[in-house]
C-alpha positions in Angstrom: 15.7 -44.3 -12.7 13.8 -44.1 -9.4 16.7 -42.4 -7.7 16.7 -39.7 -10.4 13.0 -39.1 -10.0 13.3 -38.9 -6.2 16.2 -36.5 -6.6 14.2 -34.2 -8.9 11.2 -34.3 -6.5 13.4 -33.4 -3.5 15.2 -30.7 -5.4 11.9 -29.2 -6.6 10.5 -29.3 -3.1 13.5 -27.5 -1.7 13.3 -24.8 -4.4 9.6 -24.3 -3.7 10.3 -24.0 0.0 13.2 -21.6 -0.7 10.9 -19.5 -2.8 8.3 -19.3 -0.1 10.9 -18.2 2.4 12.4 -15.6 0.1 8.9 -14.1 -0.7 7.7 -14.0 2.9 10.8 -13.0 4.8 13.3 -11.4 2.4 11.2 -9.2 0.2 10.2 -5.5 0.4 6.5 -4.9 0.4 5.7 -1.5 -1.1 2.4 0.1 -0.1 0.6 2.0 -2.9 -2.6 3.8 -1.8 -2.3 2.5 1.8 -2.3 -1.2 0.8 0.6 -3.5 0.1 0.3 -3.9 -3.7 3.8 -4.4 -4.9 6.4 -7.0 -3.7 10.0 -6.6 -4.6 12.3 -9.6 -3.9 14.0 -12.6 -5.1 11.3 -15.2 -4.7 11.1 -16.0 -8.4 14.8 -17.0 -8.6 14.4 -20.5 -7.2 11.3 -21.0 -9.5 13.1 -19.9 -12.6 16.3 -21.9 -11.7 14.2 -25.0 -11.3 12.6 -24.5 -14.6 15.9 -23.9 -16.4 17.6 -26.9 -14.7 14.9 -29.5 -14.8 12.5 -28.3 -17.6 9.4 -26.2 -18.0 7.0 -28.7 -16.3 9.1 -28.8 -13.2 9.4 -25.0 -13.2 5.6 -24.7 -13.5 5.1 -27.2 -10.7 7.6 -25.4 -8.4 6.0 -22.0 -9.1 2.5 -23.3 -8.5 3.5 -25.2 -5.4 5.4 -22.2 -3.9 2.5 -19.9 -4.4 0.0 -22.3 -3.0 2.1 -23.1 0.1 2.7 -19.4 0.6 -1.0 -18.5 0.4 -1.9 -21.3 2.8 0.8 -20.6 5.4 0.8 -16.8 5.2 -2.6 -15.7 3.9 -3.0 -12.0 3.0 -6.5 -12.3 1.7 -8.5 -14.9 -0.2 -6.8 -17.5 -2.3 -6.6 -16.6 -6.0 -5.8 -19.4 -8.5 -4.8 -16.7 -11.0 -1.7 -15.8 -9.0 -0.8 -19.5 -8.8 -1.2 -19.8 -12.6 1.0 -16.7 -13.1 3.7 -18.1 -10.8 3.6 -21.4 -12.7 4.0 -19.5 -16.0 6.9 -17.6 -14.5 8.6 -21.0 -13.8 7.9 -22.5 -17.2 8.4 -19.6 -19.7 12.1 -19.0 -19.3 12.8 -22.7 -19.8 10.6 -22.8 -22.9 12.2 -19.7 -24.4 15.7 -21.1 -23.7 14.8 -24.3 -25.5 13.5 -22.2 -28.4 16.7 -20.1 -28.6 18.8 -23.3 -28.3 16.9 -25.0 -31.1 17.3 -22.0 -33.4 20.9 -21.4 -32.3 20.1 -17.8 -31.3 22.5 -16.1 -28.8 24.1 -19.5 -28.1 27.8 -20.1 -27.6 29.3 -23.5 -28.2 30.0 -25.3 -25.0 28.0 -22.9 -22.8 24.7 -24.2 -21.5 23.2 -20.9 -20.3 24.9 -17.9 -22.0 24.2 -14.6 -20.2 22.5 -12.8 -23.1 20.1 -15.6 -23.8 19.4 -16.1 -20.1 18.8 -12.3 -19.6 16.5 -12.2 -22.6 14.4 -15.2 -21.4 14.0 -14.0 -17.8 13.3 -10.4 -18.8 10.6 -11.4 -21.3 9.0 -13.7 -18.7 9.0 -11.0 -16.0 7.6 -8.4 -18.3 4.8 -10.7 -19.5 3.8 -12.2 -16.2 5.0 -10.2 -13.2 4.2 -6.8 -14.7 1.5 -7.9 -17.2 -0.7 -10.5 -15.4 -0.1 -9.4 -11.8 
């Protein structure tokens, strides 16, 4: 039991670190009106992956931890807990939607844990609501 908890903790930490690196070093910062206001990259992929593999609470924790670490190591202004909450919701929502679809047997195929149509729907809804909506 303790080994499983430790494994989840280490995996969550690695995913948070990977998200920070992807956001900071492998993303395109797009200036709008002279200020960097849009960030295009794959920093949410580890967060969403952690949520889907380990559950919505782990996804939320990975997202919040990644945003907090990024804002402390690479500050671009004052710390905003609203962005941390948004990143936590980005980690938790696809996992919650996938559980809802699985419970109601919508877009699910027998023997396939994450079918592409369901996965695409969950991630798209999450990104539209939180990345485009709240940010």
